[in-house]
C-alpha positions as CSV (number, residue, x, y, z in Angstrom):
1,M,90.8,112.5,179.5
2,G,91.3,115.0,176.7
3,N,88.7,116.4,174.4
4,G,90.1,114.5,171.4
5,C,91.6,117.6,169.8
6,M,95.3,117.8,169.0
7,S,97.3,120.9,168.2
8,I,98.5,120.6,164.6
9,T,100.9,123.0,163.2
10,A,99.8,123.9,159.7
11,V,102.4,123.2,157.1
12,K,102.4,125.7,154.3
13,T,102.8,123.9,150.9
14,A,103.9,125.7,147.8
15,E,101.8,125.1,144.8
16,V,103.9,124.0,141.9
17,S,102.7,125.4,138.7
18,V,103.5,123.4,135.6
19,V,104.2,125.6,132.6
20,K,103.0,124.3,129.2
21,Y,105.0,124.9,126.0
22,K,103.6,124.3,122.5
23,L,106.2,123.2,120.0
24,L,105.4,122.7,116.3
25,V,107.4,120.1,114.5
26,I,107.3,120.8,110.8
27,G,109.0,119.9,107.6
28,D,108.6,118.2,104.3
29,P,107.1,114.6,104.1
30,G,109.5,111.8,105.0
31,V,112.1,113.9,106.9
32,G,111.5,112.0,110.2
33,K,109.3,114.3,112.2
34,S,107.2,111.5,113.7
35,S,110.3,109.4,114.4
36,I,111.9,112.3,116.3
37,I,108.7,112.8,118.4
38,E,108.4,109.1,119.1
39,R,112.0,108.9,120.2
40,Y,111.6,111.9,122.5
41,T,108.3,110.9,124.0
42,K,108.6,107.1,124.1
43,N,112.3,106.4,123.7
44,T,111.6,104.1,120.7
45,F,111.8,104.4,116.9
46,P,109.0,103.3,114.6
47,Q,110.0,100.3,112.4
48,N,107.9,101.3,109.4
49,Y,107.4,104.6,107.6
50,S,103.8,105.8,107.8
51,P,103.1,109.4,106.6
52,T,101.3,111.6,109.1
53,K,97.8,112.2,107.7
54,L,96.1,113.8,110.8
55,L,97.4,116.2,113.3
56,N,99.2,114.3,116.1
57,I,99.8,116.0,119.4
58,E,102.1,114.3,121.9
59,S,102.1,115.8,125.4
60,V,105.0,114.9,127.6
61,V,105.9,116.1,131.1
62,R,109.7,116.6,131.6
63,K,112.1,118.1,133.9
64,L,113.9,120.6,131.8
65,S,116.6,123.2,132.5
66,V,114.6,126.3,131.7
67,P,114.9,129.6,133.6
68,D,112.9,129.6,136.9
69,Q,111.2,126.3,136.0
70,R,111.8,122.7,137.0
71,I,108.9,120.8,135.5
72,V,107.2,121.7,132.2
73,T,104.7,120.1,129.9
74,V,105.8,120.0,126.3
75,E,103.2,119.6,123.7
76,L,104.8,118.4,120.4
77,W,102.5,119.1,117.5
78,N,103.3,116.9,114.5
79,I,101.9,118.9,111.6
80,P,100.7,116.9,108.6
81,T,102.2,118.4,105.5
82,S,99.3,117.3,103.4
83,D,97.1,119.9,105.0
84,T,96.7,123.2,103.2
85,L,98.1,126.5,104.5
86,E,94.7,127.6,105.5
87,V,94.3,124.5,107.8
88,R,97.9,124.8,109.1
89,K,97.3,128.4,110.2
90,N,95.0,127.1,112.9
91,Y,97.8,124.9,114.2
92,Y,100.1,127.9,114.5
93,L,97.9,129.7,117.1
94,D,99.7,130.1,120.5
95,T,102.9,128.4,119.4
96,D,105.9,128.9,121.7
97,A,108.6,127.5,119.5
98,V,109.1,125.7,116.2
99,I,111.3,122.8,115.1
100,V,111.9,122.7,111.3
101,V,113.1,119.2,110.5
102,V,115.2,118.5,107.3
103,D,116.8,115.4,105.8
104,V,120.5,116.2,105.7
105,C,121.0,113.7,102.9
106,D,118.9,115.9,100.5
107,D,120.7,119.0,99.3
108,D,117.4,120.8,98.5
109,M,116.2,120.6,102.1
110,L,117.9,123.7,103.4
111,E,116.0,125.9,100.9
112,L,112.7,124.2,101.8
113,A,113.5,124.7,105.5
114,T,113.7,128.4,104.8
115,Q,110.3,128.3,103.2
116,W,108.8,126.5,106.3
117,K,110.4,129.1,108.6
118,Q,109.0,132.0,106.6
119,E,105.5,130.4,106.5
120,V,105.5,129.9,110.3
121,I,106.8,133.4,111.1
122,A,104.2,134.9,108.7
123,N,101.3,133.0,110.3
124,I,101.9,132.5,114.0
125,R,99.4,134.4,116.2
126,H,98.9,134.5,119.9
127,T,95.4,134.7,121.3
128,K,94.3,136.9,124.1
129,P,90.8,138.0,125.3
130,S,89.6,141.2,123.8
131,V,89.0,144.0,126.2
132,G,86.8,147.0,125.6
133,P,84.7,148.2,122.7
134,M,87.7,148.7,120.4
135,L,88.0,145.5,118.3
136,T,90.8,145.0,115.8
137,P,90.2,143.4,112.4
138,E,91.7,140.1,113.6
139,V,89.2,139.6,116.4
140,N,87.0,136.6,115.7
141,G,83.4,136.1,116.9
142,T,84.5,134.5,120.2
143,G,85.9,137.7,121.7
144,V,89.5,136.5,121.3
145,E,92.1,138.7,119.6
146,N,94.9,137.2,117.5
147,I,98.1,139.1,117.9
148,K,101.2,138.7,115.8
149,P,104.2,138.1,118.1
150,K,107.1,140.5,118.1
151,A,109.7,139.6,115.4
152,G,112.3,137.2,116.7
153,S,110.3,136.3,119.8
154,I,109.4,132.8,118.7
155,P,112.5,130.4,118.6
156,V,112.8,128.5,115.4
157,L,115.2,125.5,115.5
158,L,116.6,123.8,112.4
159,L,117.0,120.1,113.1
160,G,119.0,118.0,110.6
161,N,117.9,114.4,110.6
162,K,118.9,111.1,108.9
163,F,122.6,111.7,109.3
164,D,123.1,108.1,110.1
165,V,121.3,106.8,107.0
């Protein structure tokens, strides 16, 4: 009789790290930001228009074709346009990309899209822990430093919506 032990060859498993991307979806009221997010995350369209009054974050895990990655988590932040700039600045922290949605049926939307893009570029900050005794003016009381990303490092996509209306 044996001693009850078996020889097991250990199988080395690779840990799969899931990268998270934060995408802001911004634009004027009524351009279809919520509809686009619902279509992407749930594959449905809302039947009735309801303005976004509170920040809505939809997190979805997708297999995407991104360099060196297979599975990513995409957080889509639906920003309420009723919030003031001071409130929206908080939403802009640690953003990886921005989608500016416009209504293609409205000729004035392209100019408004430029304003949204300029607001985001002016206010996006990335956070990192502060190191050492030297603190910059943008360090808050939590020991986290807010750093303005390098110009052009945050992708901003212009998305025309309502072409079918």
